[in-house]
N, C-alpha and C positions, 0 to 999 in steps of 0.2 A: 504494500500500500504506500503510495507516494504522498498522500495528504489525508486530512480528515482525522477523526478520533482514533482510527486504527492505523495511523501512519507508522511505518516500520514493520508492521506485521507481515508474515509470509505464510502461505499455505501450500502444501503439496497436492498436486492434482493426481489423484489415483482413480477417479471415476468422474461422473458428472458433477461439476461444481456450479451450483446455482447461485445467482446474485439477485438481490431485490430488497424491497422494504420490509417484507414479511419475515417474522422470526423463523419461519419454516425453511428459509434458504440456508445453503451452506455458508454463505457470507451475507450477513444482513447489513444493508446500507440504509440507515434511518434518515432519509431525506425526502421531502415532498416531491422533488423533481424525479425521484426514482420510483418506478412502478413496483407493485407488490411482487410480481414475478417478472423481472426485468430481462435477464440474460442467463445463458448457461455456457460454461466452458467444458469441453469434453474431448478427451483423446480418442483417436480412432485410426482406421487404416489410412486415411488421407492426412494424418497429422492431428495436431491439437486445434480443434475448431471452436470458434466463438459464434454463438447464434443469438440474435435478438429475439425475445419472446413477445413480439408485438407491443413493445413498450410505448408509452405515450411520448416521451421526449427523446427516444432513440439511444442507440449504443454506438460509440465512436471509437475508431482506432486512428491515432495520428491526426485527429481533427476531422476525419472523414466518416460519415455515417455508414454503418454496415448492417446487412441483414444476416449474412453468413460469411465468415472470414477465417482463413487458416492462419494461425498466429505464428510469428517468428520471434526469436529471442530479441528482447529490447522493445517490442511493441508496447505502446502505452494505451490502455483501455480506459475510456471515460464513460461513466454512467452518472448523470447528474453532475454534481460538483466534485465527485470522487475520481481519482486517477489511480490505476493499478498497472504495474509493469509486469509483463510476462517474461520469464527467464527459463532457460533449460540448459543442462550440462551437455546435451546431445546436439549434434549437427543435424538440422532438419532439411527438408527439401528446399530448393532455391526459391527466394521470394523476390518481389519487386519493391525495394525500399524507396524512400522518398528522394534519395540521392539522384542527381541528374544522370540519366542513362542515354547513351547515344550509340549509333551504329556506323561502322565503317564498312563500305563495300569494297571487295577486292575483285578486280577483273581478271580475265584469263579464260581460255577455251578449255572445255572439258573433254577428256578422252575416256577415263574409267568411271563413267557415270551411268547409272541405270535410270531410265525414265519411262513412264507409261501414261497413257491417258487415264484421267481420274475415273472414268467409267469402267475401265478394265480392272483397276485396283479395287474399286468399290464392289464390283461383281465378284471378284476373287474372294473377297471377305465372306460373302454369303455362300459362294460355291463350296467353301471348305465345310460348311455345315452339312451340305447335301452329300459330300463325298466321304465324310468321316465315318469309318466303320467300327473303330475301336472305342471302347468306353473312355479311355484317357483322352483321345482326340475330341470326343463329344463333350467331355467336361471342359476341355480347354476352350472350345468354340462357345459353349454356353457361358463360360466365364467372361469371354471377350464381349459377347453380345450384351450381357448384363451390365458390364462396365460402361459400354457405349451408351446403353439406354439410360443408366443413372446419370452419366455426364450430360447427356442431351436434355434430360429433365431439368437439371440444375441450370444449364445455360439458358434454356428457353424461358426460365422463370424471371429473368431480368429484363428491364425495359430501358434503363439508362445505358448509353453506349459505353461509358467508361467501365461500368460494372460488368457489362457483357464481355468486354475484352479481358478483364481480370479473371472472370470465371472461365473463359475459354482457355487461357493459359494455365490456370489452376488445375482444371480437369485434364488438360493434355499432359501435364507433368505427373499427374496421378496414374496415367496409363502407360507412358513410355519413359525410358531412362534418360531424360534430357537434363542439361545443365543451363543452357542459355536459350532464350526464346524471343522471337520478334514477331509482331503483327504489323504488317504494312497495308494500308488501305489506299485505294485510288482517289485522288483529289478530283471532285466533280467538276472543278473549273479548268484545271490544267491537264488532267488525265494522268499525272505523274503519281508514282507511289510515294507515300509519306509514312514515316514511322509513327505509329500510334501507341504502341505498347511494347515495352522492353523488360525482360526479366534476365538478370545475370546471377549465376550461381558460382562464379569463380572469383568473387571479390573484386572484380574490375568494374569501372564505370563506362567501359566502352566494349561493344561487341563487334568483332570483325567477321563479316560474312561475305559470301561470294555473290557479286552482282550477276555472274553467269547463271547460277542456280536460280536466283530470284527472277531474273528476266525470262528464263526458260519456263519456269512454272507459271509466271504471270501471262506471258505472251502466247504460249502454246497450250496452256491449260493442263500441264502435265504434273504428275506427282513424282518428285525427284528424290533419290536417295544416293548417298555416297558412303562407302564403307571405310575408306582410308584417305582422308583429305590431304594429309601430308604428302602422300604419294600421287595425288591427283594432279593432272596437268593444269587444272583450273588455278592452282596456287603456285605455279612454277615461277612467277615473276616477283615474288616477295618472300623474305625470310620470316615476316611477322606471323605467318600461318604456322610455321614450325615452332617459333618461340612461344606462341600462345597455345600450342599443343592442341590445335583443332584436329580431331580425328574423324568423327562421323557426323553427318548432317542429313536432314530431311527438309523438304519444302513442298507444300501443296497449295493449290489455289483455293480461294474462297469464292465459289461460284454460286450464283443465285439466278435462276430462270435464264440461263445462257449468258449471263453477264458476270465477268470476273470483278469482284469487289476489291480484291487484294490477295495477299498470300500470308501463310503462316510458315515461319522458319524455326527450326529447333536443331541444336547440335549438342554433342557430347565431347568433352575434351579429356577423357580419361583412357579410352581404349578403342582400338580399331574394331570394326564390326559391332559397334555398340547397339546399332539398330538392325532389326530384321525386317523382312517383308511383312511379317505379321504386324510390326510396329507401324509400318507405312500404311497398312490397311486400316488400323485403328485410327491413325491420324486423318486419313481421308474420310472415314466414316464420321469422325467428330467434326471435320471441316464442313460437312453438309449442314449439320445442325447449327454450327457457328455462323455460317453465311446467312442462314434464315434469321437467326437472332440478331445479327448485326444489321441486316437490312431493315428488320422491324424496328430496331432501336433508332435507326436513321429516320425512318418514317415518323416515329413518335417525336423525335427532336424537331423535325420539320413542322409538324402540326403545332407543337408547343411554341416554336418560333413564330409561326403565323398568328397564333393566338396573342402572343405578347406584342407583335407588331401592330395588330388591330387595336389593342388597348392603347398603345403608344400614339397611334394616329388620333384617337379620340382625345388623349391628353394634349397632344400638340395643338389641336383645334382650340382648346381652352387657352393654352399659353399664347397663341397667336392673337386671340381676341383680347385677353387681359394683359396687355403688354406692360402695365405698371407693376405686375407681380411676376414677371417672367422668371422662370427658374424655380419658382416657389414649389411647384408640384414635385420636382425631382429632389429638392433638398428635404422637404417634409417626409417624403418616402424613405429616404435613407436615414434620417433621424429615427423614424418609427422602426425601421429594421434593426437598428442598433439597440433600441430599447427592447424589441422582441427577443433578441439574442439573450439578453439578461433575464428575461422572463422564462427562459428555457424553451422557447418555441423551436420546433424541429425544422428541418430544411423545407418540408412541404408547406408548413405554416408561414415560414419566412417568404417563400415564393408568393403565397397568397397575399401576404402583407405588402409585398412590392407592387403587385397588381392593384390591390386595394388602395394603396397610397397614390398610385398614378391616377386612379379614377375618383379620388375622394371629392374633387371639386367639379366632376363632370356635369353636375346640375347647373353650373354657371352658363352653360350653353343656352339656357332658357332666359337669362337675364339680359335686359336691354343694354346696348352699348353705352348709352348715356350714363347709366349707373355704373356699369362695370369699369368704364374708363375715366370716371370722374377723378381728377387729381386731388381733390380735397375730401373733407368729411362728408358723410351722407346725411340727408335730412331724415327725420323719423319715418316719413312716408317711403323714401328711397330704401332705408334700412329694412323696412317691413317687406319690401319686394325682394331684397337681397336674401332675406332669411328663408325664402322658399327653396333655395338651391339644394339643401340636403334631400328634401323630399322629391324634388324634380330628378335628382341623380338616381335615387332609389327606383323611381318609376321607369327611368330609362333602362334599367338593368333587370327589372323584375320578371320580364318575360323571356329572358335568355338564361337557360339553365346553368351554363358554365360561368355566368357572371353573378349568379345569386349569392355565392359565398362572399362576394366583395361588397354587398349592399351595406353591412354594418359600418364599414369604413366611411362611406359617403353619408349615411343617414344619421349617425350619432356623434360626429366629430365636433359638433357645436353644443352638445349637452354639457351641463356643469355638475360637479360633484354635489353642490348644495341645492340642485334642482331648479336653478334659475336660468337654465339654458334653453335651447330650442332644437328641434321642433316640438318635442313632447314633454319637456320639463322633467325628464328622468333624473334621479339622484343616486349617489353612492354606487353600490355594486349592481344596481338595477341597470346601469349603463353598461352595455356590452364592452368587454375589454378592448376590442378593436377601436371603439370610439374614444375611450379614455386615453389610449396611446396616441391616436392621431391628434387629439385636442392639445396635448402638451407639445408634440412635434410641430404642429401647425403654429402655435403661439410663439415658439422659439424662433422659427424662421421669420414670422411677421415682425418680431421685435428687432431682429439682428440684420434684416435686409434693408437696402436702400429703397426709398420711395421718392417721387418727384418733389414732394413737399417736406421731406426730412431725410436725414442720414440714419442708417441702422445703428442700433445701440451696440456698445461693447458687450461681447458675450457674457462676461462675468457679471455685468450690471443686469443684463436681461435675466440671467439665471437667478440672481438675488430677488428680482421682482416675481419671477415664477414661483420661487420657494415661499414667498409671502402669501401666494394664492393657493398653496397646498392646503387641502381640506375645505376650501370654499369653491374655487373654480375647478381645481384639478384633484385627481386621485393622488394622495400623498406618496403612495408607493411608486407610481410612475414618475413623479417629480424626483424622488430620490434616485431612481435609476438613471434619469436624464443627467442629473448632476454627476453621477458616477461616470457616465459616458464622457462628460466633459473633462473630468479629472484625469481619466486615463488616456485622453487624447483621441478616442475613437471617432468622435464627431467633428473634431476641429477642422479637418480638411474640407468638410461638407459646408461649413459656414460660408456665406457669400463673400465676406471681406477678409477671411482668415489670411490669405496670401497677398492681400492688396499692397502691403508695405514691403513685400519681398521684392528684392531687385530682380529676381528671375521669375516673374509671374505676368500673366496677361489675363484679361477677362474673357470668358467664354462668350462668343457672340450669340449663342442661343439661350443659355440659362443664366448668364451674367455672373456665374461663380468664378472667382479668381483661381487660376490654375498655375501650379508650379511647373516651370519649364526647365529643360536641361541646361547645364552650364554652357554647352556648346551651341546655344540657340543661334539660329541663322535663318535668313529669309528663305521661304519656300519649304521649311521643315514641316513635317506633318505630325501632329500630336492628337491626343484624345482627352476629352474632358472626363474626369473621374466621377462627375455627378450625373450629367445627362448622357454621357458616353457618345456625344457627337464628335465627329472627326473634323479637325481644324487644321488649316494651313496657316503658317505664320507669315505675316507680311511686315514690311518695314517702310515707313513713310514719315516725313517730317520729324526725323530723329527719334522715332519711337516705333516699338513693335506692337502689333495688334493681331487678333485672330480673325480669320475669315472661314465661314462654314465650307466644308469640302463636300462636293456632290457625292451622294451615296454610291454612285457607280464607279467612282475613282478608287483605285487601290490604296491601301494604307501602308506606307513604307516605313513609318516610325510609329511605335506604339509605346505609350508611357507605362502600361501595365504589363507584368510578366506573363508569359505563356506557360502552359503545362509542360513540365520538364519531360514527361513521358513521350511528348510528341516531337522532341528534338531529333534532328537527323544530321549526321556528318558523313559525307560520301566522298570517296576517292576513286570513283570509277574511272 
């Protein structure tokens, strides 16, 4: 145990180790963020597995939420506020740690390579079952079929593309004696293969593979196997293959409905003839299920992106009409998400919060421009008309099923803790939590952002004012969490004027938030706003830098946010 009341305690895992709030668990974690039956750790044939038991706030490893995960020495498990480190004295199967992994391609023609069409290899896998006459052979075939069936079930249960790739590799290593593995997928725009997932089991951060094998499998749709890479002509142009002790390798295409999505590569650096034709057959059988799961995950990602894009279009319509509060929607949304994290909201709830925040003011579409764009204070009659926007927003969403979970963010963000808010005059905990969170986030941005008739407050001053209203206008717990967000710096970059005095900052031309720019800032450099995520090109005129919105069809050559390390590729073809 790394923290909490049981810090320093260790437990030996001899069977199923259950974790949760209930005293019936092997390890009781008495915290409200932990479910009664939260997770279980259990050793088995595939290694020591961690499984989430449909907990409310999720189970995390290394900051990533997991449903089922094979543990490696040093993995840190988080359930609620408690962290537990898994250790073992034994060396387990290779994992994909958070360290950056990359791939080096080695070119050269092959001579001692065996390759067959995927259809032939796949058919051979099942022909063995028909031709086996001995009990031992039948048991072997049955075992292989059962292993592929189980692996297929696990892979097909995932929808997130990253989790699908992780499961594919995990299941592949459980079936064949591999040490290093790579999944490369075809880029839909360029048609080129890009590295999407890398596993190294040799202690190295770089995997050297043959571009000849990958290209052959990708372009000709063949399942390729090599028994002795050091003696193979494909590697005769470099000593690195010998020094890295690459001995055996396999590569198969990921084909779906006649289209090659990419390839799976796996190698062993311990012995020649590490892989057999039986291993290749297993890999081909698994690749069929993997390709379907990957394509389905890509479809899901496309649908989710279309959904988010639709909501963003609606939000942009508000931003473009209400130009005095430009950027307000984006900053409020991110303030709310930071508060949500401290409430223990899981990834799915945070995604909902993001979309709910984006649409919290969608009802302003129904407000007259004369009121919406008035630079000064509103009259009592104008304010009465403005007060209808929460209900208008809810009505806009009520007939669309996938928007219904977002209604509380729009409908209740102007309710007050003391019951003096609108539209319903709800009080205390009768106000849905989504409304209470948005109310505090909304007010912070209103107080700290510039308006034509005044400059935004200093954040510290604004927070002092908000704290004074805890228990009257706002939920005291939410105010406390907002202050904590400011103290640990997690919301500072979101504040509109936080980087205004920074010598290396410019204002985003879309949301008006100041953006820190690189030290090597130069005209025509392309950057990205961390709040609204708009792409911006830097311009220089009249002795000053400023940002100009980049057309969405133009490629982004510089990005201020880091990319996923598992997608990095280094090629020396």
